[in-house]
C-alpha positions as CSV (number, residue, x, y, z in Angstrom):
1,M,65.3,115.4,77.6
2,T,66.9,113.9,80.7
3,E,65.0,112.3,83.5
4,N,65.7,115.2,85.8
5,Q,64.4,117.7,83.3
6,V,61.2,115.7,82.9
7,L,60.7,115.6,86.7
8,R,61.4,119.3,87.1
9,R,58.9,120.1,84.4
10,L,56.2,117.9,85.9
11,L,56.7,119.4,89.4
12,K,56.5,122.9,88.1
13,A,53.4,122.2,86.1
14,D,51.7,120.4,89.0
15,G,52.4,123.2,91.4
16,A,50.9,125.7,89.0
17,E,47.7,123.7,88.4
18,K,47.0,123.4,92.1
19,T,46.1,127.1,92.2
20,E,43.1,126.5,89.9
21,K,39.9,124.6,90.7
22,P,39.6,121.4,88.7
23,G,36.8,121.0,86.3
24,R,36.3,124.7,85.7
25,M,37.7,126.8,82.9
26,T,39.4,129.8,84.6
27,P,41.3,132.6,82.8
28,G,44.5,131.1,84.0
29,R,43.6,127.7,82.5
30,V,42.5,129.3,79.3
31,L,45.8,131.1,78.9
32,R,47.9,128.0,79.8
33,T,46.0,125.7,77.4
34,S,45.9,128.3,74.7
35,M,49.7,128.9,74.8
36,A,50.5,125.2,74.9
37,R,48.2,124.5,71.9
38,A,49.4,127.6,70.0
39,A,53.1,126.6,70.3
40,D,52.4,123.0,69.2
41,T,50.1,123.8,66.3
42,S,51.9,126.9,64.9
43,V,55.6,125.9,65.1
44,G,55.8,122.4,66.6
45,L,57.3,123.6,69.9
46,S,56.5,121.6,73.1
47,L,56.5,123.8,76.1
48,T,55.1,124.1,79.6
49,V,53.5,127.3,81.1
50,L,55.1,127.7,84.5
51,G,53.2,130.8,85.6
52,V,50.6,133.3,84.6
53,A,50.3,136.9,85.8
54,D,47.0,138.5,85.0
55,E,46.1,142.1,85.9
56,T,44.4,145.2,84.7
57,A,46.2,148.5,84.3
58,N,45.9,152.0,82.8
59,L,47.9,152.9,79.7
60,E,50.9,154.2,81.7
61,E,51.1,151.0,83.8
62,A,50.5,148.8,80.8
63,V,53.5,150.4,79.0
64,S,55.7,150.2,82.1
65,R,55.1,146.4,82.4
66,A,56.3,145.9,78.8
67,G,60.0,145.9,79.4
68,E,62.4,147.5,76.9
69,E,64.4,144.4,76.2
70,S,61.5,142.6,74.4
71,L,60.5,142.2,70.9
72,F,57.2,144.1,70.5
73,L,54.5,143.3,68.0
74,A,51.5,145.5,67.6
75,V,48.1,143.7,68.0
76,T,45.6,145.1,65.6
77,R,41.8,144.9,65.0
78,F,40.4,146.3,61.7
79,D,43.9,147.8,61.0
80,E,43.8,149.8,64.3
81,T,46.5,149.1,66.9
82,I,44.7,148.1,70.1
83,G,47.5,146.4,72.1
84,Y,50.9,144.6,72.0
85,A,52.6,141.3,72.3
86,A,56.0,141.3,73.9
87,L,58.4,138.3,73.6
88,D,61.8,138.2,75.5
89,G,65.0,137.2,73.8
90,E,64.9,133.6,75.0
91,T,61.4,133.0,73.6
92,R,62.5,134.6,70.3
93,S,65.6,132.3,70.2
94,A,63.4,129.2,70.8
95,L,61.0,130.1,68.0
96,V,63.8,130.8,65.6
97,E,65.7,127.5,66.4
98,I,62.6,125.3,66.2
99,Q,61.7,126.7,62.8
100,T,65.1,126.7,61.3
101,V,67.1,123.7,62.7
102,G,64.1,121.8,64.1
103,R,65.3,121.5,67.7
104,L,66.4,123.7,70.6
105,R,70.0,124.0,71.9
106,E,70.8,123.0,75.4
107,T,72.4,126.4,76.2
108,K,70.8,129.8,76.1
109,D,71.3,132.0,73.0
110,D,73.7,134.9,73.2
111,A,71.9,138.3,73.3
112,R,71.6,139.9,69.8
113,P,69.5,142.6,68.3
114,F,66.0,141.7,67.0
115,T,65.7,141.4,63.2
116,A,62.9,141.5,60.6
117,G,63.4,137.7,60.3
118,D,62.7,137.3,64.0
119,V,59.5,139.2,63.6
120,E,58.2,136.8,60.9
121,L,59.2,133.7,62.9
122,C,57.5,135.0,66.1
123,R,54.3,136.1,64.4
124,P,52.8,132.6,64.0
125,L,52.9,131.9,67.7
126,V,51.2,135.3,68.5
127,D,48.4,134.8,66.0
128,A,47.8,131.2,67.1
129,F,47.8,132.3,70.8
130,L,45.1,135.0,70.0
131,R,43.1,132.4,68.1
132,E,43.2,129.7,70.8
133,I,42.1,132.2,73.4
134,R,39.1,133.2,71.3
135,C,38.2,129.5,71.0
136,L,38.5,128.6,74.7
137,A,37.4,131.7,76.5
138,D,33.6,131.2,76.3
139,D,31.8,131.8,79.6
140,T,35.0,133.2,81.2
141,P,36.1,136.8,81.8
142,L,38.3,136.5,78.7
143,E,35.4,135.9,76.4
144,G,35.6,138.4,73.5
145,W,39.0,139.7,74.6
146,T,40.8,138.7,71.4
147,N,38.0,138.7,69.0
148,G,39.1,140.1,65.6
149,A,42.7,140.6,66.9
150,S,45.8,139.6,65.0
151,S,49.5,140.5,65.0
152,G,50.6,143.7,63.3
153,P,54.0,145.4,62.6
154,R,56.9,145.5,64.9
155,M,57.0,148.3,67.4
156,S,60.3,149.9,68.3
157,G,59.9,149.8,72.0
158,A,57.8,150.8,75.0
159,R,57.8,154.4,74.0
160,A,56.3,153.5,70.7
161,V,53.7,151.4,72.4
162,G,52.6,154.4,74.6
163,L,52.3,156.6,71.5
164,A,50.3,154.0,69.5
165,L,47.7,153.0,72.2
166,S,44.7,155.1,73.4
167,E,44.0,155.9,77.0
168,G,41.9,153.4,78.8
169,R,42.0,150.2,80.9
170,Y,44.0,147.3,79.6
171,R,44.3,143.6,80.6
172,V,48.0,142.6,80.7
173,V,48.9,138.9,81.0
174,R,52.4,137.6,81.3
175,L,53.3,133.9,80.8
176,T,56.5,132.3,82.0
177,L,57.4,129.4,79.6
178,D,59.6,126.3,80.1
179,F,61.0,125.0,76.8
180,G,62.0,121.6,78.3
181,V,65.7,121.9,77.3
182,G,68.3,122.6,79.9
183,E,67.4,125.6,82.0
184,R,65.9,127.5,79.2
185,E,62.8,129.6,80.1
186,G,61.2,132.6,78.5
187,T,58.3,135.0,78.8
188,I,55.6,136.4,76.6
189,A,53.2,139.2,77.5
190,L,49.9,140.2,75.9
191,C,48.2,143.5,76.4
192,L,44.7,144.3,75.1
193,P,41.8,146.5,76.2
194,V,39.6,145.3,79.0
195,V,36.3,143.8,77.6
196,R,33.4,145.9,78.5
197,R,30.4,143.9,79.7
198,S,26.8,145.0,80.2
199,S,25.6,145.2,83.8
200,G,22.4,143.2,83.2
201,P,21.2,140.4,81.0
202,E,20.9,141.1,77.3
203,P,17.3,142.1,76.2
204,E,15.3,139.5,74.3
205,P,15.0,140.3,70.6
206,A,11.7,141.8,69.5
207,P,9.3,139.5,67.7
208,H,10.1,139.1,64.0
209,A,13.4,140.9,64.5
210,D,15.9,140.5,61.7
211,T,18.3,138.3,63.7
212,F,19.7,136.8,60.6
213,G,20.6,140.3,59.3
214,R,22.3,141.2,62.6
215,E,24.3,138.0,62.7
216,L,25.3,138.4,59.1
217,R,26.5,141.9,59.7
218,A,28.4,140.9,62.8
219,N,30.2,138.2,60.9
220,V,30.9,140.4,57.9
221,M,32.3,143.2,60.1
222,D,34.6,140.8,61.9
223,A,36.0,139.5,58.6
224,P,39.5,140.8,57.6
225,A,39.7,143.5,54.9
226,R,43.1,144.1,53.1
227,L,43.9,147.4,51.5
228,H,47.0,148.3,49.5
229,A,48.8,151.6,49.7
230,V,50.2,152.2,46.2
231,L,52.6,155.1,45.6
232,H,53.3,154.4,41.9
233,R,52.9,151.7,39.2
234,A,55.2,151.5,36.2
235,E,55.5,149.0,33.3
236,M,59.0,147.8,32.6
237,S,60.5,145.2,30.3
238,L,61.9,142.0,31.8
239,S,65.3,142.9,30.6
240,D,65.2,146.2,32.5
241,V,64.1,144.3,35.7
242,E,66.9,141.8,35.3
243,A,69.4,144.7,35.0
244,F,68.5,146.0,38.5
245,Q,71.5,146.5,40.8
246,V,71.7,147.0,44.5
247,G,71.5,150.7,45.3
248,Q,70.0,151.7,42.0
249,V,67.5,154.6,42.1
250,L,64.3,154.3,40.1
251,P,62.9,157.8,39.2
252,L,59.2,158.3,40.0
253,T,58.3,161.1,37.6
254,G,55.6,163.4,38.8
255,I,55.1,161.5,42.1
256,T,54.7,163.4,45.4
257,L,54.0,162.3,49.0
258,A,50.3,163.0,48.3
259,S,50.2,160.5,45.4
260,V,49.3,157.4,47.5
261,R,46.3,155.4,46.4
262,L,44.4,153.2,48.9
263,E,43.2,150.3,46.8
264,G,40.9,147.4,47.4
265,P,40.4,144.2,45.4
266,R,41.1,144.5,41.7
267,Q,42.9,147.8,42.2
268,R,39.7,149.6,43.0
269,L,40.5,153.1,44.3
270,L,39.0,153.7,47.7
271,A,40.7,156.9,48.9
272,K,43.7,159.2,48.3
273,A,46.3,159.4,51.0
274,R,49.6,161.1,51.9
275,L,52.7,159.2,52.8
276,G,54.3,159.9,56.2
277,Q,55.5,158.2,59.4
278,V,54.3,157.7,63.0
279,S,56.6,156.6,65.7
280,G,59.3,155.6,63.2
281,L,56.9,153.5,61.2
282,R,55.6,154.1,57.7
283,A,52.1,155.5,57.7
284,V,49.5,157.0,55.3
285,R,47.0,159.7,56.1
286,I,43.7,159.6,54.3
287,E,43.1,162.9,52.4
288,P,39.7,164.5,51.8
289,A,38.1,163.6,48.5
290,R,38.8,165.9,45.7
291,G,36.8,166.6,42.5
292,G,37.4,164.5,39.5
293,D,40.2,165.4,37.2
294,M,39.4,165.6,33.5
295,A,41.8,163.9,31.2
296,E,42.0,163.9,27.4
297,A,40.2,161.0,25.8
298,E,42.0,158.9,23.3
299,I,39.6,157.8,20.5
300,A,40.6,156.1,17.2
301,E,40.4,158.5,14.3
302,A,38.2,156.2,12.3
303,S,35.5,156.1,15.0
304,R,35.8,159.8,16.0
305,P,32.3,161.3,15.7
306,A,31.8,164.6,13.9
307,V,31.3,167.5,16.3
308,A,29.2,170.4,15.2
309,P,30.6,173.9,16.0
310,L,29.3,175.3,19.2
311,D,26.8,178.2,19.0
312,P,28.3,181.0,21.2
313,T,24.8,182.2,22.0
314,V,23.9,178.9,23.7
315,S,25.0,178.1,27.2
316,D,23.7,174.8,28.5
317,P,25.4,173.3,31.7
318,E,24.2,169.9,30.8
319,E,25.7,169.9,27.3
320,P,28.2,167.0,27.0
321,V,31.9,168.0,26.6
322,A,33.6,167.1,23.3
323,P,36.0,164.1,23.6
324,N,39.1,166.3,22.9
325,A,38.2,169.1,25.3
326,R,40.7,170.0,27.9
327,A,39.9,171.1,31.4
C-alpha cells in the first residue's frame, strides 16, 4: 500500500467517525466495527468502512434497495428465510482473491457471472458479520437484530427476494467498503426484520419462578437443528461406484416426488415430504402423517413359532397378527 493510499484511507475513516459521538456504541459504530472484525477474522481481509446507510422500509422498498447486480444470499433463522445479504461484484472479487491467491489485485476485476464457488467464498464473511453484530449490539437499537441468523442458499435476484420474504418492516443497512488497494471499493447490504421492542419495562419474575427452565428453553430453541431431506438410499459395491461416468443416469426404482424423508440424527424419520421448487430453488413440502404400512416380517425358519389355526368364530381386534400376514 502506497503512502497516498494510506492517507486517503485514514482521511475517509476519520471523516466517517466524526458523525458519531465518542465513547458511545451507536448502531453505526456497531456495524463498522462488526464488519472490520468479520473481514479480518473470517478471511484475513483488512478493510475500512467508508460509510453506513441505515434505514427502515417495508418489503417493497427493501427489495428495491437490493439492486439486481448483486450476489444475494438468503439469511435464515430456524431454516426460515427472514432476510438477505447482498454483495456487489467488487466485494465478491475481493473475497475470492484473498482466499485463493492471498492478496488483492491493484485493478478492479472484470465483471463476470456469479458462481456456486463465489457463494461459498462469500458465506464466511456474512456469517461472521451476523455473529459480530450479535456480540456488539447490547444496549443499542441493533440488540437482538441478528440473533439466531445465519447465511442460507443463494437467491437468484431481487424478484426471488420479494417472493421469499413476508410482509412487514425491515431494517436495511448498506456499508461502503474500502479494500485499501488502488481505488477498489465495494458494498454489502444486510436486510432483516425490525426488532420489536416492548413499550415498557419487562415485568419482574414471580417468586420461585422457574427462571432456569426459561433460560434453558431459550438457549435450546436458539440452537441450530439440522435436518436431511433424503429421496433415496441405495447400497452399491465400490466397483460400481468407481465405474460412474459423467452423465450416467442412476435408476431410482419405485421412487416418486412424494418419497422424500425428513430425517434427524441417526436417520430418525421426522416427517414425510414431497419434492418441488420455490422461486427456482429446490424445496420440500411436508406432507400430513399417514398410517403405518405393514410389511412382511423376515424370521429365520428355525426360530419361527408355531401358529395355531384361527378360529373363524372368534373376532378379537386386539389379537396379534401372525408374522407372515400381509396387509
